[in-house]
TIVEXVO-438097 format. One line per 2 residues: number of its first residue (from 1); their letters; for each residue x, y, z of C-alpha. Coordinates in nm, 4 decimals, m for minus. Layout:
BEGIN
NUM> A> X,Y,Z; ...
END
This chain:
BEGIN
1> MT> m6.0451,4.0325,m10.9180; m6.3553,3.9168,m10.7626
3> RI> m6.6119,3.7869,m10.9461; m6.9491,3.9002,m10.8019
5> NR> m7.3077,3.7193,m10.8391; m7.5197,3.9038,m11.0365
7> RK> m7.8311,4.0927,m10.7909; m8.0269,4.3202,m10.8199
9> FL> m7.8771,4.6964,m10.7464; m8.0105,5.0218,m10.6520
11> VY> m8.1005,5.2366,m10.9453; m8.1031,5.6197,m10.8932
13> GS> m8.3146,5.7402,m11.2169; m8.2188,5.7785,m11.5380
15> TA> m7.9410,6.0294,m11.6827; m7.9533,6.4010,m11.7849
17> VG> m8.0909,6.4531,m12.1109; m7.8620,6.6290,m12.3436
19> TS> m7.5664,6.4599,m12.2518; m7.2338,6.4260,m12.5076
21> IL> m6.9220,6.1549,m12.5108; m6.6400,6.1947,m12.3311
23> LK> m6.3706,6.3707,m12.4588; m5.9916,6.3335,m12.3831
25> AC> m5.8482,6.5170,m12.6102; m5.4386,6.4664,m12.6862
27> GN> m5.1340,6.6392,m12.5086; m4.7636,6.6219,m12.5641
29> PD> m4.6735,6.2920,m12.4454; m4.2972,6.3930,m12.2815
31> TA> m4.3677,6.5204,m11.9694; m4.1589,6.7714,m11.7303
33> AD> m4.3524,6.6530,m11.4546; m4.0229,6.6245,m11.2120
35> AP> m3.8775,6.9711,m11.3145; m3.8247,7.2133,m11.0366
37> AA> m3.9823,7.5413,m11.0355; m3.8186,7.8024,m11.3156
39> DG> m3.5433,7.9854,m11.1700; m3.6616,8.3423,m11.0438
41> DA> m4.0134,8.2281,m10.9841; m4.1137,8.2923,m10.6158
43> PA> m4.3488,8.0101,m10.5245; m4.7440,8.1913,m10.5704
45> VA> m4.9353,8.3441,m10.2595; m5.2153,8.1927,m10.1990
47> SS> m5.5010,8.4289,m10.0352; m5.7570,8.3476,m9.7551
49> DG> m5.7504,8.6290,m9.5439; m6.0854,8.7586,m9.3745
51> DT> m6.3513,8.5355,m9.3765; m6.3057,8.3518,m9.6858
53> IK> m6.0708,8.1279,m9.8568; m6.0742,8.1365,m10.2499
55> VG> m6.0152,7.8179,m10.4414; m6.0032,7.8027,m10.8298
57> IL> m6.2560,7.6129,m11.0618; m6.1550,7.5593,m11.4120
59> HS> m6.2542,7.3468,m11.6603; m6.4510,7.3832,m12.0170
61> LS> m6.8284,7.5972,m11.9624; m6.8129,7.6131,m12.3643
63> GT> m6.6815,7.4556,m12.6150; m6.6586,7.0971,m12.7312
65> MA> m6.6175,6.9500,m12.3675; m6.8614,7.2005,m12.1960
67> IS> m7.1211,6.9233,m12.1342; m6.8848,6.6917,m11.9968
69> ET> m6.7234,6.9249,m11.7725; m6.9439,7.0708,m11.5990
71> TV> m7.1302,6.7897,m11.4678; m6.7578,6.7971,m11.3278
73> VD> m6.8021,7.1412,m11.1894; m7.1775,7.0362,m11.0465
75> AE> m6.9923,6.7963,m10.8585; m6.6881,7.0268,m10.7225
77> EL> m6.9418,7.2464,m10.6340; m7.1506,6.9933,m10.4479
79> AI> m6.9330,6.9404,m10.2149; m6.7919,7.3443,m10.1020
81> KE> m7.1619,7.3687,m10.0426; m7.1709,7.0706,m9.7987
83> IN> m6.8044,7.1646,m9.6837; m6.9642,7.5461,m9.6074
85> EA> m7.2793,7.4570,m9.4571; m7.0652,7.2234,m9.2074
87> GG> m6.8703,7.5137,m9.1566; m6.6081,7.6005,m9.4259
89> VL> m6.2686,7.5169,m9.3811; m6.0279,7.6233,m9.0629
91> GK> m6.3448,7.8163,m8.9843; m6.3477,8.0337,m9.3496
93> QI> m6.5939,8.0113,m9.6040; m6.4748,7.8652,m9.9684
95> VA> m6.5081,8.0884,m10.2172; m6.4938,7.9558,m10.5949
97> VK> m6.3451,8.1533,m10.8939; m6.5050,7.9594,m11.1730
99> ED> m6.2828,8.0503,m11.4881; m6.3715,7.8436,m11.8834
101> GA> m6.0972,7.7002,m12.0456; m6.3467,7.7321,m12.3256
103> SD> m6.1799,7.3536,m12.4735; m5.9237,7.5757,m12.5553
105> WD> m5.5913,7.4838,m12.4054; m5.3889,7.7792,m12.4627
107> TF> m5.6979,7.9213,m12.2587; m5.6725,7.7141,m11.9881
109> AE> m5.3230,7.8074,m11.9599; m5.3906,8.1309,m11.9416
111> KA> m5.6737,8.0689,m11.6822; m5.4820,7.9259,m11.4619
113> EK> m5.1968,8.2428,m11.4952; m5.5142,8.4464,m11.3916
115> LI> m5.6675,8.2368,m11.1315; m5.2883,8.1658,m10.9288
117> DQ> m5.1412,8.5344,m11.0145; m5.4904,8.8359,m10.9931
119> DQ> m5.7270,8.6051,m10.7921; m5.4297,8.4613,m10.5645
121> VS> m5.6610,8.1511,m10.5053; m5.5364,7.8782,m10.2432
123> VV> m5.5429,7.5520,m10.5092; m5.7579,7.4904,m10.8571
125> FG> m5.9799,7.2504,m10.8963; m5.9827,7.1255,m11.2889
127> CW> m5.9249,7.0133,m11.6333; m6.0496,6.7066,m11.7783
129> TS> m5.8576,6.6321,m12.0998; m5.4775,6.5060,m12.0690
131> AS> m5.4197,6.8238,m12.3361; m5.5231,7.1165,m12.1137
133> RK> m5.3519,6.9237,m11.8176; m5.0282,6.9074,m12.0131
135> KV> m5.0678,7.2572,m12.0809; m5.1440,7.4035,m11.7485
137> LP> m4.8505,7.1619,m11.5611; m4.5279,7.4382,m11.7002
139> VF> m4.7495,7.6868,m11.5310; m4.8334,7.4994,m11.1548
141> EA> m4.4870,7.4175,m11.1522; m4.2800,7.7711,m11.2476
143> KD> m4.5684,7.9000,m11.0218; m4.5140,7.6332,m10.7486
145> HM> m4.8589,7.5978,m10.7217; m5.1264,7.3382,m10.7097
147> LW> m5.3894,7.1458,m10.8871; m5.6393,6.8841,m10.8202
149> YP> m5.6871,6.6910,m11.1412; m6.0123,6.4568,m11.1576
151> VQ> m5.9911,6.1870,m11.4269; m5.8874,5.8736,m11.4939
153> YE> m5.5362,5.8913,m11.7219; m5.2571,5.7884,m11.9391
155> GQ> m5.0299,5.7980,m11.6290; m4.6618,5.8859,m11.7192
157> EC> m4.6670,6.1702,m11.4975; m4.6116,6.2328,m11.1334
159> SK> m4.5837,6.6220,m11.0793; m4.5388,6.7772,m10.7519
161> NI> m4.7794,7.0541,m10.7886; m5.0228,6.8181,m10.9591
163> FY> m5.2668,6.5435,m10.7203; m5.4764,6.2723,m10.8811
165> TG> m5.7904,6.1270,m10.8313; m5.8839,6.0049,m11.1536
167> AA> m5.7415,5.6401,m11.2064; m5.3808,5.5379,m11.3022
169> PN> m5.3622,5.2272,m11.5927; m5.3058,4.9932,m11.2903
171> QQ> m5.6620,5.0971,m11.1788; m5.8383,5.0878,m11.4758
173> IE> m5.6847,4.9795,m11.7741; m5.4617,4.6864,m11.6340
175> PA> m5.7173,4.5370,m11.4337; m5.9791,4.5197,m11.7080
177> VD> m5.7350,4.3764,m11.9747; m5.6858,4.0934,m11.6945
179> WL> m6.0181,4.0479,m11.6415; m6.0987,3.9861,m11.9946
181> LE> m5.7652,3.7514,m12.0445; m6.0121,3.5199,m11.7615
183> NK> m6.2803,3.6210,m11.9080; m6.3143,3.6858,m12.2027
185> GK> m6.0564,3.5170,m12.4503; m5.6842,3.6202,m12.5607
187> DF> m5.7005,3.7795,m12.9069; m5.7603,4.1727,m12.8855
189> FL> m5.7820,4.4274,m13.1151; m5.7515,4.7746,m13.0140
191> VG> m5.9658,5.0480,m13.1281; m5.8923,5.4015,m13.0056
193> SD> m5.9117,5.8176,m13.1077; m5.5785,5.9041,m13.2129
195> YV> m5.4206,6.1198,m12.9329; m5.1987,6.0302,m12.6538
197> FP> m5.4233,5.8726,m12.4410; m5.5143,5.5772,m12.6331
199> RT> m5.1467,5.5608,m12.7926; m5.0776,5.5402,m12.4615
201> AN> m5.3346,5.3074,m12.3263; m5.2829,5.0699,m12.6081
203> TI> m4.8452,5.0724,m12.5514; m4.9339,4.9447,m12.2093
205> IK> m5.1778,4.7246,m12.3019; m4.9683,4.5428,m12.5722
207> EQ> m4.6695,4.5000,m12.3641; m4.9401,4.3711,m12.0956
209> LK> m5.0575,4.1139,m12.3351; m4.7155,3.9885,m12.4648
211> AK> m4.6541,3.8987,m12.0895; m4.9604,3.7398,m12.0339
213> GG> m4.9877,3.5165,m12.3031; m5.2146,3.7906,m12.4804
215> TT> m5.2728,3.8325,m12.8828; m5.2643,4.1893,m13.0002
217> VG> m5.4521,4.0966,m13.3525; m5.4941,4.4376,m13.4770
219> ED> m5.4270,4.7921,m13.3803; m5.6082,5.1154,m13.5438
221> YL> m5.6855,5.4858,m13.4976; m5.9406,5.7114,m13.5918
223> PL> m5.8928,6.1158,m13.5932; m6.0935,6.2777,m13.3158
225> GN> m6.4797,6.3323,m13.4326; m6.4200,6.1000,m13.7358
227> TE> m6.7123,5.8603,m13.7746; m6.6035,5.6848,m14.0773
229> VT> m6.5557,5.3723,m13.9136; m6.6758,5.0798,m14.1650
231> PI> m6.2655,5.0203,m14.2129; m6.1903,4.9575,m13.8474
233> IT> m6.4953,4.7134,m13.8534; m6.4036,4.5445,m14.1599
235> KI> m6.0325,4.4922,m13.9844; m6.1841,4.3694,m13.6710
237> KA> m6.3720,4.1040,m13.8511; m6.0700,3.9618,m14.1057
239> AL> m5.8580,3.9910,m13.8116; m6.1437,3.7622,m13.5492
241> PD> m6.2981,3.5845,m13.7748; m6.4566,3.3585,m13.5284
243> GG> m6.4835,3.6394,m13.2337; m6.2786,3.7982,m12.9943
245> VI> m6.1903,4.0745,m12.7739; m6.2399,4.4360,m12.8412
247> FN> m6.0324,4.7161,m12.6373; m6.2144,5.0356,m12.7003
249> SL> m6.0451,5.4037,m12.6223; m6.2700,5.5909,m12.8675
251> NG> m6.4099,5.9087,m12.7708; m6.6117,6.1480,m12.9152
253> DS> m6.8994,6.1065,m13.1736; m6.6709,5.8290,m13.3222
255> NV> m6.8302,5.5663,m13.0444; m7.1473,5.6621,m13.1551
257> AF> m7.1080,5.4930,m13.4934; m6.8204,5.2745,m13.4364
259> FK> m7.1538,5.0760,m13.1361; m7.3913,5.1074,m13.4602
261> QL> m7.2511,4.9862,m13.7401; m7.0493,4.6971,m13.4743
263> KG> m7.4038,4.6267,m13.4245; m7.4863,4.6557,m13.7355
265> AG> m7.2453,4.4259,m13.8974; m7.4209,4.1510,m13.6696
267> MG> m7.1004,4.1710,m13.3810; m7.2351,4.1527,m13.0885
269> PD> m7.1047,4.1014,m12.6996; m7.1308,3.7310,m12.7629
271> KY> m6.8729,3.6684,m13.0385; m6.7195,4.0362,m13.0216
273> PV> m6.7183,4.1869,m12.6724; m6.5823,4.5631,m12.6117
275> MS> m6.4242,4.7084,m12.3261; m6.4036,5.0779,m12.3107
277> VS> m6.2127,5.2988,m12.0543; m6.4498,5.6375,m12.1362
279> IA> m6.7743,5.5698,m12.1522; m6.9956,5.5547,m11.8393
281> EE> m7.4221,5.6395,m11.7639; m7.4153,5.9185,m11.9918
283> EV> m7.2404,5.8109,m12.2668; m7.4379,5.4933,m12.2728
285> RT> m7.7110,5.7330,m12.2854; m7.5778,5.9137,m12.5330
287> IG> m7.5343,5.6673,m12.7602; m7.8140,5.3856,m12.6826
289> PD> m7.8484,5.1276,m12.4368; m7.9606,4.9381,m12.7125
291> FL> m7.6563,4.9506,m12.8946; m7.4027,4.8776,m12.5626
293> KG> m7.5933,4.6276,m12.3814; m7.4077,4.3299,m12.2634
295> HY> m7.0588,4.5244,m12.3342; m6.8375,4.6235,m12.1173
297> AA> m6.6714,4.9661,m11.9034; m6.4110,4.9766,m11.6455
299> WN> m6.3781,5.2105,m11.3946; m6.3427,5.2565,m10.9919
301> YF> m6.7060,5.4097,m10.9518; m7.0448,5.3238,m11.0864
303> QT> m7.3922,5.4561,m10.9629; m7.4523,5.1369,m10.9036
305> VE> m7.2317,5.1461,m10.6270; m7.4206,4.9802,m10.2895
307> SP> m7.2792,5.1879,m10.0286; m7.4032,5.3986,m9.7634
309> AN> m7.1992,5.6279,m9.8693; m7.3005,5.6358,m10.1980
311> ET> m7.6719,5.6058,m10.1442; m7.5924,5.9727,m9.9521
313> WV> m7.4237,6.1320,m10.2122; m7.6422,6.0076,m10.5235
315> SS> m7.9570,6.1520,m10.3559; m7.7439,6.4375,m10.2182
317> FK> m7.6897,6.5445,m10.6258; m8.0179,6.4687,m10.6926
319> AE> m8.1613,6.6774,m10.4615; m7.9604,6.9706,m10.5563
321> YG> m7.9622,6.9270,m10.9206; m8.2866,6.7598,m11.0303
323> DE> m8.3674,6.3798,m11.0156; m8.2959,6.2909,m11.3738
325> RV> m7.9205,6.3801,m11.3179; m7.7009,6.0610,m11.2789
327> TN> m7.3511,6.0434,m11.1016; m7.0447,5.8734,m11.2759
329> DP> m6.6514,5.8640,m11.2402; m6.5334,6.1720,m11.2884
331> ME> m6.8090,6.3341,m11.1069; m6.7237,6.0953,m10.7897
333> AA> m6.3751,6.2177,m10.8494; m6.4150,6.5648,m10.8476
335> YI> m6.6314,6.5468,m10.5555; m6.3466,6.3697,m10.3025
337> MV> m6.0717,6.5704,m10.4106; m6.2045,6.8855,m10.2698
339> YL> m6.2677,6.7424,m9.9164; m5.9081,6.5518,m9.9581
341> WK> m5.8320,6.9330,m10.0366; m5.9785,7.0504,m9.7002
343> QA> m5.8556,6.7987,m9.4836; m5.5317,6.8256,m9.5641
345> VE> m5.5752,7.2315,m9.4671; m5.7341,7.1416,m9.1741
347> KA> m5.4458,6.8774,m9.1218; m5.1637,7.1624,m9.2074
349> GT> m5.3633,7.4444,m8.9957; m5.3519,7.6838,m9.3214
351> TD> m5.3421,7.7057,m9.7181; m5.0225,7.7611,m9.7534
353> IA> m4.9648,7.5379,m10.0543; m4.6251,7.4199,m9.9194
355> AV> m4.7614,7.2673,m9.5985; m5.0667,7.1706,m9.7471
357> RE> m4.9016,6.9130,m10.0210; m4.6928,6.7336,m9.7180
359> AA> m5.0708,6.7244,m9.5458; m5.2194,6.5775,m9.7919
361> YG> m5.0053,6.2365,m9.7850; m5.2097,5.9668,m9.6405
363> QV> m5.4907,6.1676,m9.6202; m5.8581,5.9343,m9.5659
365> FE> m6.1896,5.9571,m9.7482; m6.4803,5.7325,m9.7134
367> AP> m6.6104,5.8360,m10.0692; m6.8820,5.6781,m10.3004
369> GG> m6.6816,5.3816,m10.4467; m6.5223,5.2739,m10.1410
371> TV> m6.2592,5.4323,m9.8603; m5.9498,5.6126,m10.0853
373> TM> m5.5755,5.7223,m9.9243; m5.3725,5.9700,m10.0727
375> NP> m5.0145,5.8386,m10.2215; m4.7205,6.0113,m10.1842
377> NH> m4.6878,5.9980,m10.5115; m5.0246,6.2466,m10.5829
379> HI> m5.2040,5.9657,m10.6686; m5.4751,5.7850,m10.4673
381> SK> m5.5600,5.4299,m10.3244; m5.9244,5.3506,m10.4980
383> TV> m6.1276,5.0179,m10.5461; m6.1161,4.8613,m10.9393
385> RI> m6.4596,4.7609,m11.0858; m6.5476,4.6201,m11.4219
387> GE> m6.9253,4.6807,m11.5393; m7.1749,4.5300,m11.7327
389> IR> m7.3903,4.7561,m11.9369; m7.7532,4.7071,m11.8904
391> ED> m8.0908,4.7932,m12.0958; m8.1194,5.1020,m11.8551
393> GL> m7.8098,5.2492,m11.9090; m7.6739,5.1852,m11.5974
395> FD> m7.3886,4.9043,m11.5080; m7.4104,4.5899,m11.3406
397> IV> m7.0889,4.5745,m11.1276; m6.9310,4.1805,m11.2169
399> SA> m6.6251,4.2194,m11.0615; m6.4456,4.4501,m10.8481
401> TD> m6.1076,4.4087,m10.6657; m6.1926,4.3205,m10.2621
403> GP> m6.0715,4.6603,m10.1451; m5.8374,5.0229,m10.2709
405> VD> m5.5419,4.9375,m10.5551; m5.2481,5.1345,m10.4517
407> PI> m5.1525,5.3662,m10.7646; m4.8410,5.3267,m11.0248
409> PW> m4.7981,5.6496,m11.1960; m4.4821,5.4853,m11.3789
411> NQ> m4.6058,5.1940,m11.5972; m4.4467,4.8614,m11.5193
413> FV> m4.5123,4.7129,m11.8393; m4.3116,4.9940,m12.0472
415> PD> m3.9516,4.9045,m12.0843; m3.9081,5.2488,m12.0447
417> TK> m4.0450,5.3045,m11.7280; m4.0358,4.9399,m11.6040
419> GF> m3.8419,5.0072,m11.2059; m3.9644,5.3510,m11.1990
421> AC> m4.1563,5.4983,m10.9168; m4.2467,5.8492,m10.7645
423> DW> m4.2506,6.0153,m10.3768; m4.2951,6.3622,m10.2964
425> SD> m4.2761,6.2859,m9.9832; m3.8518,6.2260,m10.0048
427> PA> m3.7015,6.5143,m10.2465; m3.4069,6.2785,m10.3024
429> KG> m3.6726,6.0626,m10.5067; m3.9341,6.3181,m10.6437
431> GK> m4.1601,6.2864,m10.9746; m3.9490,5.9745,m11.1011
433> YK> m3.6546,5.7450,m10.9565; m3.5289,5.3635,m10.9640
435> EA> m3.6551,5.1769,m10.6783; m3.4115,4.9521,m10.5921
END
């Protein structure tokens, strides 16, 4: 990671009012990612007849996840609008069939089946939580269809039928730990919500700290939505009486209570710096910048990225949805995945799923956050950034990699997956194989 001197960053307005805390819900940590299509299930037939190509958008438009996921839908719909205005795909206009997962994982699976079987969409852009992704994964694998998934996640999965445009752990969690070890200290207290993403992330962090001379002095979890954070604050003070690093993978309302009580206890970022992996621009506004200023987050994209591509995107997004709106990492990942799919279709010359899958490998896009490339492991190479929260609710980018970091789905610190890789361009390797 390269340290960036502080300087004035471009500010593109304030965040939307009424945003909520992002929530990654639990799912089965086991994966059937490299399982073949079920016997007797023929590949789904995608529809691109006439002058249109149908695509599915499957996110929570109601329920707990609605506010977070509707912002991702906005980004996807903006990309579709731009593509259509530029002539479409293969000379055809994209028509989005939008379904509501309703923050219910069984509903996600039902809607995925509808989009594939009844609507015969060419692709589905969707999901947010690991729980929703895990629930629809068998649907897409059994029907040999295609899902593009836009949110950073816990890794340990590599499905032939999913393209992942959010960060793998080595593109977010691991670089954040490295930066903290170098800049903030070696004693870590791990705080998380009690489900698969935080527990898997913390498993990775503990192994990484062992390998690099750090120490895990404590680890504690809260049920999703639980705001009784006082016991955790007490444990942190006992384990780190003179200060230390707090690595935070809490989600939902727990974060509001956690940061407010942390400040109330006099545990500021000077002695107790917190690194979060699920707090972006909208969450800062929800919690309040006063409680978060000086703490940190790790992402691939921040609204304060200085590049012509980002300036154009932020301006276009605000022009479409309102000057008060903000952009963030999951929205950027959602926006660029539509373009990557479009480029793959154009290279393949068809919406045939097998052909598009093969054509996706090696696709490059000049994203708002920097150049991204789709790898044969169905994850993208992307730049890693560390941001420090400032008083206006945006981020000063204090560290960034010199260029894109290649994704590693199977974690190399965890003994059970060390040495494994994924390569869907080679049938002999597939979703999980042992590297020589």
